[in-house]
VMD Tcl script that builds the backbone (N, CA, C; Angstrom):
set m [mol new atoms 489]
animate dup $m
set s [atomselect $m all]
$s set {name element resname resid chain x y z} {
  {N N MET 1 A 85.783 119.906 84.563}
  {CA C MET 1 A 85.548 119.572 85.942}
  {C C MET 1 A 84.234 118.831 86.040}
  {N N SER 2 A 84.183 117.802 86.818}
  {CA C SER 2 A 82.988 116.982 86.875}
  {C C SER 2 A 81.871 117.642 87.654}
  {N N GLY 3 A 82.185 118.523 88.611}
  {CA C GLY 3 A 81.160 119.145 89.414}
  {C C GLY 3 A 80.643 118.223 90.492}
  {N N THR 4 A 81.164 117.038 90.578}
  {CA C THR 4 A 80.735 116.066 91.564}
  {C C THR 4 A 81.547 116.245 92.831}
  {N N ALA 5 A 80.859 116.274 93.951}
  {CA C ALA 5 A 81.557 116.418 95.231}
  {C C ALA 5 A 82.395 115.181 95.499}
  {N N PRO 6 A 83.516 115.340 96.222}
  {CA C PRO 6 A 84.377 114.192 96.513}
  {C C PRO 6 A 83.635 113.031 97.151}
  {N N ALA 7 A 82.701 113.309 98.059}
  {CA C ALA 7 A 81.981 112.217 98.709}
  {C C ALA 7 A 81.171 111.422 97.692}
  {N N ALA 8 A 80.595 112.104 96.715}
  {CA C ALA 8 A 79.827 111.411 95.684}
  {C C ALA 8 A 80.741 110.596 94.786}
  {N N ARG 9 A 81.922 111.143 94.474}
  {CA C ARG 9 A 82.862 110.408 93.634}
  {C C ARG 9 A 83.324 109.142 94.334}
  {N N ARG 10 A 83.448 109.215 95.654}
  {CA C ARG 10 A 83.930 108.063 96.399}
  {C C ARG 10 A 83.008 106.864 96.172}
  {N N LYS 11 A 81.696 107.111 96.051}
  {CA C LYS 11 A 80.738 106.027 95.908}
  {C C LYS 11 A 80.800 105.370 94.532}
  {N N SER 12 A 81.366 106.047 93.578}
  {CA C SER 12 A 81.492 105.518 92.233}
  {C C SER 12 A 82.530 104.404 92.222}
  {N N LYS 13 A 82.092 103.201 91.889}
  {CA C LYS 13 A 82.996 102.056 91.932}
  {C C LYS 13 A 83.800 101.972 90.640}
  {N N LEU 14 A 85.097 102.017 90.778}
  {CA C LEU 14 A 85.985 101.947 89.626}
  {C C LEU 14 A 86.551 100.549 89.471}
  {N N PHE 15 A 86.926 99.934 90.581}
  {CA C PHE 15 A 87.596 98.637 90.561}
  {C C PHE 15 A 86.744 97.564 91.215}
  {N N THR 16 A 86.963 96.335 90.773}
  {CA C THR 16 A 86.474 95.207 91.553}
  {C C THR 16 A 87.392 95.104 92.767}
  {N N ARG 17 A 87.007 94.348 93.753}
  {CA C ARG 17 A 87.861 94.189 94.939}
  {C C ARG 17 A 89.208 93.570 94.551}
  {N N GLN 18 A 89.184 92.593 93.650}
  {CA C GLN 18 A 90.430 91.957 93.214}
  {C C GLN 18 A 91.336 92.965 92.506}
  {N N GLU 19 A 90.754 93.797 91.647}
  {CA C GLU 19 A 91.554 94.808 90.947}
  {C C GLU 19 A 92.154 95.813 91.927}
  {N N LEU 20 A 91.346 96.243 92.888}
  {CA C LEU 20 A 91.851 97.208 93.860}
  {C C LEU 20 A 92.953 96.578 94.707}
  {N N THR 21 A 92.810 95.311 95.054}
  {CA C THR 21 A 93.856 94.612 95.804}
  {C C THR 21 A 95.153 94.593 95.007}
  {N N LEU 22 A 95.078 94.272 93.730}
  {CA C LEU 22 A 96.275 94.270 92.882}
  {C C LEU 22 A 96.882 95.664 92.783}
  {N N PHE 23 A 96.030 96.664 92.651}
  {CA C PHE 23 A 96.541 98.028 92.520}
  {C C PHE 23 A 97.210 98.491 93.816}
  {N N VAL 24 A 96.618 98.154 94.956}
  {CA C VAL 24 A 97.223 98.500 96.247}
  {C C VAL 24 A 98.575 97.811 96.381}
  {N N LEU 25 A 98.648 96.545 96.023}
  {CA C LEU 25 A 99.935 95.831 96.053}
  {C C LEU 25 A 100.951 96.512 95.139}
  {N N HIS 26 A 100.516 96.893 93.978}
  {CA C HIS 26 A 101.386 97.587 93.020}
  {C C HIS 26 A 101.932 98.879 93.636}
  {N N LEU 27 A 101.070 99.644 94.296}
  {CA C LEU 27 A 101.507 100.892 94.923}
  {C C LEU 27 A 102.499 100.636 96.053}
  {N N ILE 28 A 102.240 99.596 96.842}
  {CA C ILE 28 A 103.152 99.253 97.940}
  {C C ILE 28 A 104.500 98.804 97.390}
  {N N GLN 29 A 104.484 98.119 96.266}
  {CA C GLN 29 A 105.744 97.691 95.658}
  {C C GLN 29 A 106.570 98.909 95.235}
  {N N ILE 30 A 105.900 99.911 94.708}
  {CA C ILE 30 A 106.586 101.129 94.277}
  {C C ILE 30 A 107.114 101.902 95.480}
  {N N ASN 31 A 106.268 102.013 96.516}
  {CA C ASN 31 A 106.636 102.823 97.676}
  {C C ASN 31 A 105.913 102.313 98.917}
  {N N PRO 32 A 106.630 101.733 99.878}
  {CA C PRO 32 A 105.974 101.316 101.122}
  {C C PRO 32 A 105.228 102.509 101.732}
  {N N ALA 33 A 104.026 102.253 102.250}
  {CA C ALA 33 A 103.194 103.356 102.735}
  {C C ALA 33 A 102.213 102.859 103.780}
  {N N HIS 34 A 101.615 103.810 104.500}
  {CA C HIS 34 A 100.534 103.449 105.414}
  {C C HIS 34 A 99.204 103.668 104.697}
  {N N GLY 35 A 98.119 103.216 105.313}
  {CA C GLY 35 A 96.815 103.212 104.660}
  {C C GLY 35 A 96.366 104.547 104.111}
  {N N TYR 36 A 96.480 105.594 104.925}
  {CA C TYR 36 A 96.040 106.914 104.467}
  {C C TYR 36 A 96.848 107.372 103.259}
  {N N GLU 37 A 98.151 107.100 103.262}
  {CA C GLU 37 A 98.991 107.467 102.110}
  {C C GLU 37 A 98.525 106.733 100.854}
  {N N ILE 38 A 98.115 105.493 101.009}
  {CA C ILE 38 A 97.634 104.719 99.860}
  {C C ILE 38 A 96.349 105.338 99.317}
  {N N ILE 39 A 95.446 105.709 100.213}
  {CA C ILE 39 A 94.203 106.367 99.789}
  {C C ILE 39 A 94.527 107.652 99.027}
  {N N LYS 40 A 95.419 108.478 99.585}
  {CA C LYS 40 A 95.781 109.743 98.943}
  {C C LYS 40 A 96.522 109.511 97.621}
  {N N THR 41 A 97.323 108.455 97.544}
  {CA C THR 41 A 98.028 108.143 96.298}
  {C C THR 41 A 97.037 107.777 95.204}
  {N N ILE 42 A 96.050 106.957 95.552}
  {CA C ILE 42 A 95.031 106.578 94.564}
  {C C ILE 42 A 94.227 107.806 94.146}
  {N N GLU 43 A 93.872 108.646 95.109}
  {CA C GLU 43 A 93.152 109.880 94.779}
  {C C GLU 43 A 93.980 110.753 93.835}
  {N N GLY 44 A 95.263 110.901 94.136}
  {CA C GLY 44 A 96.133 111.711 93.287}
  {C C GLY 44 A 96.345 111.096 91.925}
  {N N TYR 45 A 96.575 109.792 91.906}
  {CA C TYR 45 A 96.804 109.073 90.649}
  {C C TYR 45 A 95.596 109.208 89.734}
  {N N SER 46 A 94.395 109.200 90.335}
  {CA C SER 46 A 93.168 109.283 89.543}
  {C C SER 46 A 92.689 110.722 89.362}
  {N N MET 47 A 93.478 111.681 89.858}
  {CA C MET 47 A 93.105 113.097 89.801}
  {C C MET 47 A 91.709 113.318 90.387}
  {N N GLY 48 A 91.438 112.631 91.491}
  {CA C GLY 48 A 90.172 112.793 92.187}
  {C C GLY 48 A 89.020 112.004 91.611}
  {N N ALA 49 A 89.251 111.244 90.547}
  {CA C ALA 49 A 88.171 110.474 89.927}
  {C C ALA 49 A 87.752 109.295 90.793}
  {N N TYR 50 A 88.652 108.814 91.645}
  {CA C TYR 50 A 88.324 107.703 92.532}
  {C C TYR 50 A 89.041 107.895 93.854}
  {N N ILE 51 A 88.276 107.878 94.935}
  {CA C ILE 51 A 88.833 108.011 96.273}
  {C C ILE 51 A 88.314 106.837 97.100}
  {N N PRO 52 A 89.144 105.822 97.293}
  {CA C PRO 52 A 88.666 104.680 98.077}
  {C C PRO 52 A 88.490 105.071 99.541}
  {N N SER 53 A 87.499 104.499 100.172}
  {CA C SER 53 A 87.260 104.802 101.582}
  {C C SER 53 A 88.176 103.957 102.462}
  {N N PRO 54 A 88.428 104.413 103.681}
  {CA C PRO 54 A 89.212 103.600 104.615}
  {C C PRO 54 A 88.570 102.229 104.843}
  {N N GLY 55 A 87.239 102.177 104.796}
  {CA C GLY 55 A 86.526 100.915 104.984}
  {C C GLY 55 A 86.763 99.914 103.868}
  {N N VAL 56 A 87.293 100.372 102.759}
  {CA C VAL 56 A 87.664 99.485 101.653}
  {C C VAL 56 A 89.155 99.161 101.721}
  {N N ILE 57 A 89.982 100.178 101.956}
  {CA C ILE 57 A 91.441 99.996 101.909}
  {C C ILE 57 A 91.969 99.162 103.067}
  {N N TYR 58 A 91.546 99.452 104.296}
  {CA C TYR 58 A 92.140 98.755 105.439}
  {C C TYR 58 A 91.860 97.250 105.450}
  {N N PRO 59 A 90.665 96.796 105.086}
  {CA C PRO 59 A 90.483 95.338 104.980}
  {C C PRO 59 A 91.356 94.707 103.887}
  {N N ILE 60 A 91.569 95.424 102.795}
  {CA C ILE 60 A 92.456 94.915 101.737}
  {C C ILE 60 A 93.876 94.804 102.269}
  {N N LEU 61 A 94.327 95.817 103.003}
  {CA C LEU 61 A 95.673 95.765 103.575}
  {C C LEU 61 A 95.811 94.595 104.548}
  {N N SER 62 A 94.797 94.380 105.379}
  {CA C SER 62 A 94.832 93.233 106.306}
  {C C SER 62 A 94.904 91.925 105.536}
  {N N GLN 63 A 94.133 91.830 104.466}
  {CA C GLN 63 A 94.114 90.614 103.650}
  {C C GLN 63 A 95.475 90.343 103.009}
  {N N ILE 64 A 96.122 91.362 102.473}
  {CA C ILE 64 A 97.402 91.113 101.804}
  {C C ILE 64 A 98.498 90.761 102.805}
  {N N VAL 65 A 98.378 91.268 104.037}
  {CA C VAL 65 A 99.330 90.869 105.083}
  {C C VAL 65 A 99.076 89.410 105.467}
  {N N GLU 66 A 97.797 89.050 105.658}
  {CA C GLU 66 A 97.445 87.663 106.003}
  {C C GLU 66 A 97.902 86.682 104.932}
  {N N ARG 67 A 97.857 87.093 103.684}
  {CA C ARG 67 A 98.268 86.216 102.581}
  {C C ARG 67 A 99.787 86.189 102.401}
  {N N GLY 68 A 100.497 87.014 103.160}
  {CA C GLY 68 A 101.956 87.024 103.092}
  {C C GLY 68 A 102.517 87.854 101.952}
  {N N PHE 69 A 101.686 88.713 101.343}
  {CA C PHE 69 A 102.134 89.540 100.224}
  {C C PHE 69 A 102.772 90.849 100.684}
  {N N ALA 70 A 102.524 91.215 101.942}
  {CA C ALA 70 A 103.091 92.446 102.499}
  {C C ALA 70 A 103.285 92.265 103.996}
  {N N THR 71 A 104.119 93.121 104.554}
  {CA C THR 71 A 104.294 93.166 106.003}
  {C C THR 71 A 103.796 94.516 106.491}
  {N N ALA 72 A 103.434 94.564 107.764}
  {CA C ALA 72 A 102.990 95.811 108.381}
  {C C ALA 72 A 103.894 96.097 109.567}
  {N N ALA 73 A 104.595 97.213 109.526}
  {CA C ALA 73 A 105.496 97.598 110.615}
  {C C ALA 73 A 104.985 98.881 111.260}
  {N N GLU 74 A 104.988 98.903 112.598}
  {CA C GLU 74 A 104.584 100.105 113.330}
  {C C GLU 74 A 105.578 101.231 113.052}
  {N N ILE 75 A 105.041 102.403 112.730}
  {CA C ILE 75 A 105.891 103.584 112.545}
  {C C ILE 75 A 105.359 104.686 113.443}
  {N N GLU 76 A 105.916 105.856 113.325}
  {CA C GLU 76 A 105.534 106.985 114.174}
  {C C GLU 76 A 104.031 107.178 114.243}
  {N N GLY 77 A 103.568 107.544 115.408}
  {CA C GLY 77 A 102.151 107.825 115.590}
  {C C GLY 77 A 101.267 106.595 115.586}
  {N N GLY 78 A 101.838 105.410 115.722}
  {CA C GLY 78 A 101.049 104.186 115.761}
  {C C GLY 78 A 100.533 103.721 114.410}
  {N N LYS 79 A 100.980 104.355 113.341}
  {CA C LYS 79 A 100.554 103.939 112.004}
  {C C LYS 79 A 101.306 102.679 111.605}
  {N N LYS 80 A 100.715 101.950 110.676}
  {CA C LYS 80 A 101.377 100.768 110.123}
  {C C LYS 80 A 101.839 101.075 108.711}
  {N N GLN 81 A 103.112 100.828 108.465}
  {CA C GLN 81 A 103.651 100.995 107.112}
  {C C GLN 81 A 103.683 99.629 106.454}
  {N N PHE 82 A 103.087 99.553 105.274}
  {CA C PHE 82 A 103.001 98.298 104.542}
  {C C PHE 82 A 104.106 98.234 103.504}
  {N N SER 83 A 104.818 97.103 103.501}
  {CA C SER 83 A 105.926 96.876 102.570}
  {C C SER 83 A 105.729 95.542 101.877}
  {N N MET 84 A 106.176 95.469 100.638}
  {CA C MET 84 A 106.039 94.269 99.815}
  {C C MET 84 A 106.980 93.169 100.296}
  {N N THR 85 A 106.495 91.930 100.255}
  {CA C THR 85 A 107.346 90.767 100.505}
  {C C THR 85 A 107.724 90.154 99.163}
  {N N SER 86 A 108.642 89.210 99.187}
  {CA C SER 86 A 109.011 88.540 97.930}
  {C C SER 86 A 107.822 87.766 97.372}
  {N N ALA 87 A 106.988 87.214 98.259}
  {CA C ALA 87 A 105.783 86.507 97.791}
  {C C ALA 87 A 104.840 87.483 97.085}
  {N N GLY 88 A 104.726 88.693 97.622}
  {CA C GLY 88 A 103.899 89.713 96.978}
  {C C GLY 88 A 104.458 90.129 95.633}
  {N N SER 89 A 105.779 90.266 95.563}
  {CA C SER 89 A 106.424 90.617 94.286}
  {C C SER 89 A 106.197 89.534 93.247}
  {N N ASP 90 A 106.326 88.271 93.659}
  {CA C ASP 90 A 106.081 87.153 92.740}
  {C C ASP 90 A 104.628 87.143 92.272}
  {N N PHE 91 A 103.715 87.382 93.212}
  {CA C PHE 91 A 102.288 87.416 92.899}
  {C C PHE 91 A 102.002 88.491 91.852}
  {N N LEU 92 A 102.575 89.682 92.048}
  {CA C LEU 92 A 102.366 90.775 91.088}
  {C C LEU 92 A 103.032 90.506 89.746}
  {N N ALA 93 A 104.224 89.927 89.779}
  {CA C ALA 93 A 104.955 89.654 88.533}
  {C C ALA 93 A 104.131 88.768 87.610}
  {N N ALA 94 A 103.378 87.852 88.194}
  {CA C ALA 94 A 102.544 86.950 87.397}
  {C C ALA 94 A 101.287 87.650 86.871}
  {N N ARG 95 A 101.048 88.866 87.322}
  {CA C ARG 95 A 99.830 89.590 86.944}
  {C C ARG 95 A 100.122 90.955 86.317}
  {N N ARG 96 A 101.247 91.061 85.655}
  {CA C ARG 96 A 101.631 92.339 85.027}
  {C C ARG 96 A 100.570 92.863 84.072}
  {N N ASN 97 A 100.004 91.972 83.267}
  {CA C ASN 97 A 98.983 92.406 82.303}
  {C C ASN 97 A 97.744 92.941 83.012}
  {N N GLU 98 A 97.379 92.309 84.123}
  {CA C GLU 98 A 96.224 92.786 84.884}
  {C C GLU 98 A 96.491 94.180 85.457}
  {N N ILE 99 A 97.711 94.395 85.946}
  {CA C ILE 99 A 98.081 95.715 86.468}
  {C C ILE 99 A 97.986 96.754 85.350}
  {N N ARG 100 A 98.494 96.404 84.174}
  {CA C ARG 100 A 98.419 97.323 83.032}
  {C C ARG 100 A 96.959 97.646 82.705}
  {N N ASP 101 A 96.089 96.630 82.711}
  {CA C ASP 101 A 94.670 96.853 82.427}
  {C C ASP 101 A 94.027 97.762 83.475}
  {N N ILE 102 A 94.402 97.570 84.740}
  {CA C ILE 102 A 93.875 98.411 85.816}
  {C C ILE 102 A 94.319 99.856 85.611}
  {N N GLU 103 A 95.579 100.055 85.250}
  {CA C GLU 103 A 96.070 101.412 84.999}
  {C C GLU 103 A 95.344 102.053 83.818}
  {N N GLU 104 A 95.059 101.269 82.785}
  {CA C GLU 104 A 94.308 101.793 81.634}
  {C C GLU 104 A 92.892 102.183 82.044}
  {N N LYS 105 A 92.273 101.369 82.883}
  {CA C LYS 105 A 90.938 101.673 83.389}
  {C C LYS 105 A 90.966 102.994 84.166}
  {N N MET 106 A 92.013 103.159 84.973}
  {CA C MET 106 A 92.169 104.389 85.750}
  {C C MET 106 A 92.341 105.585 84.814}
  {N N LYS 107 A 93.181 105.448 83.787}
  {CA C LYS 107 A 93.402 106.549 82.844}
  {C C LYS 107 A 92.103 106.942 82.154}
  {N N THR 108 A 91.307 105.952 81.777}
  {CA C THR 108 A 90.028 106.226 81.132}
  {C C THR 108 A 89.130 107.032 82.053}
  {N N ARG 109 A 89.073 106.642 83.323}
  {CA C ARG 109 A 88.239 107.365 84.290}
  {C C ARG 109 A 88.755 108.789 84.492}
  {N N VAL 110 A 90.058 108.943 84.536}
  {CA C VAL 110 A 90.643 110.281 84.698}
  {C C VAL 110 A 90.226 111.170 83.538}
  {N N ILE 111 A 90.330 110.656 82.324}
  {CA C ILE 111 A 89.973 111.435 81.135}
  {C C ILE 111 A 88.487 111.780 81.147}
  {N N GLU 112 A 87.643 110.821 81.533}
  {CA C GLU 112 A 86.203 111.069 81.582}
  {C C GLU 112 A 85.854 112.151 82.599}
  {N N ASN 113 A 86.545 112.161 83.738}
  {CA C ASN 113 A 86.221 113.086 84.823}
  {C C ASN 113 A 87.010 114.387 84.790}
  {N N ASN 114 A 88.020 114.463 83.961}
  {CA C ASN 114 A 88.859 115.656 83.885}
  {C C ASN 114 A 89.095 116.019 82.425}
  {N N PRO 115 A 88.062 116.572 81.770}
  {CA C PRO 115 A 88.246 116.916 80.360}
  {C C PRO 115 A 89.380 117.927 80.205}
  {N N PRO 116 A 90.049 117.895 79.056}
  {CA C PRO 116 A 91.154 118.831 78.853}
  {C C PRO 116 A 90.642 120.267 78.838}
  {N N PRO 117 A 91.506 121.207 79.212}
  {CA C PRO 117 A 91.080 122.609 79.187}
  {C C PRO 117 A 90.818 123.070 77.758}
  {N N ALA 118 A 90.165 124.199 77.655}
  {CA C ALA 118 A 89.870 124.780 76.344}
  {C C ALA 118 A 91.168 125.018 75.579}
  {N N PRO 119 A 91.130 124.913 74.246}
  {CA C PRO 119 A 92.335 125.136 73.444}
  {C C PRO 119 A 92.997 126.485 73.721}
  {N N GLU 120 A 92.186 127.502 74.008}
  {CA C GLU 120 A 92.742 128.820 74.302}
  {C C GLU 120 A 93.600 128.784 75.564}
  {N N MET 121 A 93.179 127.987 76.554}
  {CA C MET 121 A 93.928 127.852 77.803}
  {C C MET 121 A 95.253 127.145 77.536}
  {N N ILE 122 A 95.200 126.078 76.759}
  {CA C ILE 122 A 96.421 125.344 76.417}
  {C C ILE 122 A 97.382 126.259 75.667}
  {N N TYR 123 A 96.853 127.037 74.718}
  {CA C TYR 123 A 97.688 127.959 73.946}
  {C C TYR 123 A 98.353 128.984 74.866}
  {N N ALA 124 A 97.589 129.552 75.785}
  {CA C ALA 124 A 98.138 130.573 76.687}
  {C C ALA 124 A 99.254 129.997 77.560}
  {N N ILE 125 A 99.056 128.801 78.081}
  {CA C ILE 125 A 100.080 128.160 78.920}
  {C C ILE 125 A 101.330 127.872 78.100}
  {N N GLU 126 A 101.140 127.301 76.916}
  {CA C GLU 126 A 102.289 126.984 76.055}
  {C C GLU 126 A 103.010 128.251 75.603}
  {N N ASN 127 A 102.248 129.306 75.319}
  {CA C ASN 127 A 102.844 130.570 74.910}
  {C C ASN 127 A 103.754 131.118 76.012}
  {N N LEU 128 A 103.303 131.051 77.254}
  {CA C LEU 128 A 104.133 131.499 78.378}
  {C C LEU 128 A 105.412 130.671 78.471}
  {N N LYS 129 A 105.280 129.360 78.397}
  {CA C LYS 129 A 106.455 128.485 78.497}
  {C C LYS 129 A 107.457 128.763 77.377}
  {N N ILE 130 A 106.956 128.884 76.159}
  {CA C ILE 130 A 107.844 129.116 75.009}
  {C C ILE 130 A 108.531 130.475 75.123}
  {N N THR 131 A 107.784 131.488 75.537}
  {CA C THR 131 A 108.366 132.827 75.673}
  {C C THR 131 A 109.503 132.833 76.687}
  {N N VAL 132 A 109.276 132.247 77.850}
  {CA C VAL 132 A 110.317 132.218 78.885}
  {C C VAL 132 A 111.515 131.401 78.414}
  {N N ARG 133 A 111.264 130.247 77.826}
  {CA C ARG 133 A 112.371 129.400 77.353}
  {C C ARG 133 A 113.181 130.084 76.253}
  {N N THR 134 A 112.489 130.758 75.329}
  {CA C THR 134 A 113.184 131.437 74.228}
  {C C THR 134 A 114.053 132.572 74.753}
  {N N LYS 135 A 113.494 133.382 75.648}
  {CA C LYS 135 A 114.279 134.486 76.221}
  {C C LYS 135 A 115.484 133.932 76.983}
  {N N ASP 136 A 115.294 132.848 77.699}
  {CA C ASP 136 A 116.395 132.240 78.447}
  {C C ASP 136 A 117.447 131.688 77.490}
  {N N TYR 137 A 117.012 130.978 76.464}
  {CA C TYR 137 A 117.930 130.387 75.489}
  {C C TYR 137 A 118.757 131.463 74.784}
  {N N ASN 138 A 118.115 132.576 74.466}
  {CA C ASN 138 A 118.804 133.669 73.764}
  {C C ASN 138 A 119.684 134.507 74.689}
  {N N GLY 139 A 119.661 134.213 75.980}
  {CA C GLY 139 A 120.473 134.970 76.928}
  {C C GLY 139 A 119.913 136.343 77.239}
  {N N ASP 140 A 118.608 136.511 77.019}
  {CA C ASP 140 A 117.971 137.813 77.226}
  {C C ASP 140 A 117.539 138.056 78.673}
  {N N ILE 141 A 117.798 137.110 79.554}
  {CA C ILE 141 A 117.305 137.253 80.922}
  {C C ILE 141 A 118.481 137.442 81.878}
  {N N THR 142 A 118.531 138.619 82.464}
  {CA C THR 142 A 119.551 138.910 83.481}
  {C C THR 142 A 119.062 138.335 84.816}
  {N N PRO 143 A 119.945 138.241 85.811}
  {CA C PRO 143 A 119.490 137.756 87.127}
  {C C PRO 143 A 118.320 138.574 87.680}
  {N N GLU 144 A 118.337 139.877 87.461}
  {CA C GLU 144 A 117.232 140.713 87.932}
  {C C GLU 144 A 115.933 140.358 87.201}
  {N N LYS 145 A 116.056 140.103 85.893}
  {CA C LYS 145 A 114.868 139.743 85.114}
  {C C LYS 145 A 114.338 138.371 85.532}
  {N N TYR 146 A 115.249 137.438 85.872}
  {CA C TYR 146 A 114.804 136.136 86.382}
  {C C TYR 146 A 113.897 136.341 87.589}
  {N N ASP 147 A 114.366 137.147 88.532}
  {CA C ASP 147 A 113.581 137.402 89.743}
  {C C ASP 147 A 112.235 138.030 89.407}
  {N N LEU 148 A 112.223 138.960 88.460}
  {CA C LEU 148 A 110.988 139.630 88.067}
  {C C LEU 148 A 110.027 138.652 87.377}
  {N N ILE 149 A 110.549 137.820 86.489}
  {CA C ILE 149 A 109.713 136.820 85.802}
  {C C ILE 149 A 109.109 135.858 86.818}
  {N N ILE 150 A 109.934 135.381 87.732}
  {CA C ILE 150 A 109.434 134.471 88.771}
  {C C ILE 150 A 108.351 135.161 89.593}
  {N N HIS 151 A 108.575 136.419 89.939}
  {CA C HIS 151 A 107.585 137.189 90.697}
  {C C HIS 151 A 106.264 137.269 89.921}
  {N N TYR 152 A 106.330 137.609 88.632}
  {CA C TYR 152 A 105.123 137.719 87.813}
  {C C TYR 152 A 104.382 136.382 87.711}
  {N N ILE 153 A 105.122 135.323 87.462}
  {CA C ILE 153 A 104.482 134.003 87.337}
  {C C ILE 153 A 103.815 133.618 88.653}
  {N N ASN 154 A 104.504 133.827 89.772}
  {CA C ASN 154 A 103.918 133.509 91.077}
  {C C ASN 154 A 102.704 134.375 91.378}
  {N N GLU 155 A 102.763 135.647 90.981}
  {CA C GLU 155 A 101.647 136.568 91.194}
  {C C GLU 155 A 100.417 136.120 90.397}
  {N N VAL 156 A 100.616 135.782 89.140}
  {CA C VAL 156 A 99.508 135.319 88.301}
  {C C VAL 156 A 98.971 133.983 88.824}
  {N N THR 157 A 99.863 133.109 89.234}
  {CA C THR 157 A 99.441 131.819 89.777}
  {C C THR 157 A 98.546 132.021 90.991}
  {N N LYS 158 A 98.926 132.925 91.878}
  {CA C LYS 158 A 98.119 133.203 93.065}
  {C C LYS 158 A 96.759 133.771 92.668}
  {N N LYS 159 A 96.740 134.691 91.708}
  {CA C LYS 159 A 95.470 135.279 91.265}
  {C C LYS 159 A 94.547 134.205 90.688}
  {N N ILE 160 A 95.110 133.302 89.898}
  {CA C ILE 160 A 94.306 132.216 89.322}
  {C C ILE 160 A 93.801 131.309 90.437}
  {N N HIS 161 A 94.663 130.998 91.374}
  {CA C HIS 161 A 94.281 130.137 92.503}
  {C C HIS 161 A 93.141 130.754 93.302}
  {N N ASP 162 A 93.172 132.079 93.462}
  {CA C ASP 162 A 92.172 132.780 94.265}
  {C C ASP 162 A 90.851 133.021 93.531}
  {N N LEU 163 A 90.783 132.700 92.246}
  {CA C LEU 163 A 89.533 132.911 91.485}
  {C C LEU 163 A 88.386 132.112 92.076}
}
mol reanalyze $m
mol bondsrecalc $m
mol representation Tube
mol addrep $m
């Protein structure tokens, strides 16, 4: 865990404006979305390593609409949903390598900010998965045992969450 507060992480610049524009277009091509969804998608994709501010995302969205790469349609609650146009798809198709490089940059940042858990933690998680799968494969789990196993896993998950 980086120990850095989300607001501090937001200030850390990961992309140039051009790279972020390409990445936003890429996300819209995958799934039409409104601005807040795009911000949350980038945050999720980067596992919190990069959270673009609305002051960065909304001007980019306006720019890509002005350039004809996306359309903005009013949806519920007055939000605008951005969708890719054929011009935007053509623009991205010509920049596939750049998109790949941006994704690699993102992966690097994710790894830097989210080190893997201790080997003991990985072993414990894998041990649980293997045990449940083996018992299931061998037919050792009755419907009652399924319910009990699910209960135990959910109980432990809650305890870990509450730590």
